[in-house]
C-alpha positions in Angstrom: -54.5 -16.4 8.8 -52.8 -16.7 12.2 -50.8 -19.7 13.0 -48.5 -20.6 15.9 -45.6 -21.5 13.7 -44.6 -20.4 10.1 -45.4 -23.0 7.5 -42.1 -22.3 5.7 -38.8 -21.0 6.9 -36.4 -19.1 4.7 -34.0 -21.6 3.0 -31.3 -20.1 0.8 -27.6 -19.4 0.7 -26.3 -15.8 0.8 -23.7 -16.8 -1.9 -26.6 -17.1 -4.3 -27.8 -13.5 -3.7 -26.3 -10.2 -4.9 -29.1 -7.7 -4.4 -31.4 -7.1 -1.5 -34.6 -5.1 -1.9 -36.2 -4.0 1.4 -39.7 -2.5 1.9 -40.0 0.3 4.5 -43.3 0.5 6.3 -44.2 -2.8 8.1 -40.9 -4.3 7.1 -38.1 -2.1 8.4 -40.4 0.3 10.3 -43.2 -0.5 12.7 -46.5 -0.1 10.8 -48.3 1.1 13.9 -47.4 4.6 13.0 -49.1 4.4 9.6 -52.1 2.5 10.9 -52.6 5.0 13.7 -52.1 8.0 11.5 -54.6 7.0 8.7 -57.1 5.1 10.8 -57.3 7.3 13.9 -55.4 10.5 13.8 -56.4 11.8 10.3 -60.1 10.9 10.9 -60.0 12.8 14.3 -58.5 15.9 12.7 -60.9 15.6 9.7 -63.9 15.3 12.0 -62.9 18.4 14.0 -62.4 20.4 10.8 -65.7 19.4 9.2 -67.9 19.1 12.3 -68.4 15.4 11.9 -68.7 12.7 14.4 -65.8 10.4 14.8 -67.8 7.6 13.2 -68.9 9.7 10.3 -65.3 10.8 9.6 -63.9 7.3 9.9 -66.5 5.8 7.6 -66.0 8.6 5.0 -62.2 8.3 5.0 -62.1 4.5 4.8 -64.3 4.6 1.7 -61.9 7.1 0.1 -58.9 5.1 1.0 -60.3 1.9 -0.5 -61.0 3.7 -3.8 -57.3 4.3 -4.4 -55.7 1.3 -2.7 -52.8 -0.2 -4.5 -52.3 2.9 -6.6 -49.8 5.8 -6.5 -52.6 8.0 -5.1 -52.9 6.0 -2.0 -49.5 7.0 -0.7 -49.4 10.5 -2.3 -49.4 13.0 0.5 -50.1 15.9 -1.9 -53.2 14.1 -3.2 -54.5 13.6 0.3 -53.7 17.1 1.4 -55.7 18.3 -1.6 -58.6 15.8 -1.1 -59.0 16.4 2.6 -57.9 20.0 2.8 -55.4 19.1 5.5 -51.6 19.5 5.6 -50.9 15.8 5.7 -47.0 16.1 5.9 -47.4 18.5 8.8 -49.8 16.2 10.6 -47.3 13.3 10.2 -44.6 15.5 11.8 -46.8 16.2 14.8 -46.7 12.5 15.8 -43.4 11.5 14.4 -42.4 10.2 17.8 -44.4 7.1 16.9 -42.0 6.3 14.0 -40.0 3.3 15.2 -37.5 0.9 13.6 -38.3 -2.8 14.1 -36.0 -4.8 16.4 -32.9 -6.3 14.8 -33.2 -4.1 11.6 -29.9 -2.2 12.2 -28.2 -5.5 13.1 -29.4 -7.0 9.8 -28.3 -4.0 7.8 -24.8 -4.2 9.4 -24.8 -7.9 8.5 -25.6 -7.2 4.9 -22.9 -4.7 4.7 -20.4 -7.1 6.2 -21.1 -9.7 3.5 -20.9 -7.1 0.7 -24.5 -7.1 -0.7 -26.1 -4.4 -2.7 -29.0 -3.1 -0.5 -31.8 -0.9 -1.8 -34.9 0.5 0.0 -37.9 0.1 -2.3 -41.1 1.7 -1.0 -44.6 2.8 -2.1 -44.2 5.6 0.4 -44.4 9.2 -1.0 -41.2 11.1 -1.2 -42.4 13.5 1.6 -43.2 10.5 3.8 -39.7 9.1 3.0 -38.1 12.3 4.0 -39.9 12.5 7.4 -39.0 8.8 8.2 -35.4 8.9 7.1 -34.9 12.1 9.1 -36.4 10.4 12.1 -34.7 7.0 11.8 -31.4 7.9 10.1 -31.6 4.7 8.1 -30.7 6.3 4.7 -27.0 5.8 4.7 -27.4 2.0 4.9 -28.8 1.9 1.3 -27.1 2.1 -2.0 -30.3 3.5 -3.5 -33.7 4.5 -2.2 -36.5 4.1 -4.7 -40.1 5.5 -4.2 -42.9 4.1 -6.4 -43.6 7.6 -7.7 -40.1 7.5 -9.3 -41.0 4.2 -11.0 -44.4 5.4 -12.0 -46.3 2.4 -10.6 -47.1 0.8 -7.3 -45.3 -2.3 -6.2 -48.5 -4.3 -6.3 -48.2 -4.4 -10.1 -45.6 -6.6 -12.0 -44.7 -3.7 -14.3 -43.1 -2.0 -11.3 -40.5 -4.7 -11.0 -39.7 -4.5 -14.8 -39.1 -0.8 -14.5 -37.1 -1.2 -11.3 -34.8 -3.8 -12.9 -34.1 -1.2 -15.6 -33.2 1.4 -13.0 -31.1 -0.8 -10.7 -29.8 -3.4 -13.1 -30.3 -6.4 -10.8 -30.6 -10.0 -11.8 -33.9 -11.3 -10.7 -32.6 -14.8 -10.1 -30.0 -13.4 -7.7 -32.3 -10.9 -5.9 -34.0 -11.1 -2.5 -37.1 -9.0 -1.6 -38.5 -8.7 1.9 -41.9 -7.2 2.3 -44.9 -7.4 4.7 -47.5 -7.1 1.9 -48.6 -10.3 0.1 -49.9 -8.4 -2.9 -46.4 -7.0 -3.4 -44.7 -10.4 -3.0 -47.1 -11.9 -5.5 -46.4 -9.3 -8.1 -42.7 -9.7 -7.6 -43.1 -13.5 -7.9 -45.1 -13.1 -11.1 -42.2 -10.9 -12.5 -39.7 -13.6 -11.6 -37.8 -12.4 -8.5 -36.3 -15.5 -7.1 -36.1 -15.1 -3.3 -39.1 -13.7 -1.5 -39.5 -13.2 2.2 -42.7 -12.3 4.0 -42.3 -10.2 7.2 -45.0 -11.5 9.5 -44.7 -8.9 12.2 -45.6 -5.6 10.5 -46.9 -3.8 13.6 -45.9 -4.1 17.2 -49.6 -3.7 18.1 -51.0 -6.5 16.0 -50.6 -10.3 16.1 -47.9 -12.0 14.0 -49.5 -13.3 10.8 -47.5 -15.8 8.8 -47.9 -16.4 5.1 -48.7 -19.8 3.6 -47.4 -18.7 0.3 -43.9 -17.4 1.1 -41.2 -18.1 3.7 -42.0 -16.0 6.7 -39.9 -14.3 9.4 -40.9 -12.4 12.5 -37.6 -10.5 12.9 -34.6 -10.0 10.6 -32.3 -11.8 13.0 -33.7 -15.0 11.4 -31.9 -14.1 8.2 -28.5 -13.6 9.8 -26.9 -16.9 9.0 
């Protein structure tokens, strides 16, 4: 649902938070790269390889995507390389110039470091995707730990992910903040009991800002530098 102003602004004190969990795609990085890659570029290459029309390829791939949405397979590049008989990591590298960090992200990471917080990147992205994006953006050194859902064994959309993550990182859920652009992920974290949840309303530079009516929303991370 689009709205001119967010229904709820973040309201917390940084003194109440020890651990920061940050999503990658759509949160720190512009999701335009992923949307374009899966919805336009891969269907184009798939159509050419299989002598299909653009419409046929797009329809076929969307159906395949939907079958594994919110599972580890959805982000597994090896799975898609096998399923589509395409070198998905290589295709991503072909258009890696589209990988962009959202405005104010570096400023926010510097801010978190200055106030002494434990900052972790927590993503559903496959390890091969992570490698491509960290190489391109050089964000890796800002994080104490980088966790892919394949390491945890479950996607972030499921509360068991957070239970396993807590065992890995040892955070206190009442003193932890999660920022993510996906409502399903925020709901699962809420169900698990993570106290501070922030919705990133501007996931893609090419799409309208969409605020949440369930969680405090921000457009840019500069709104959390207080």
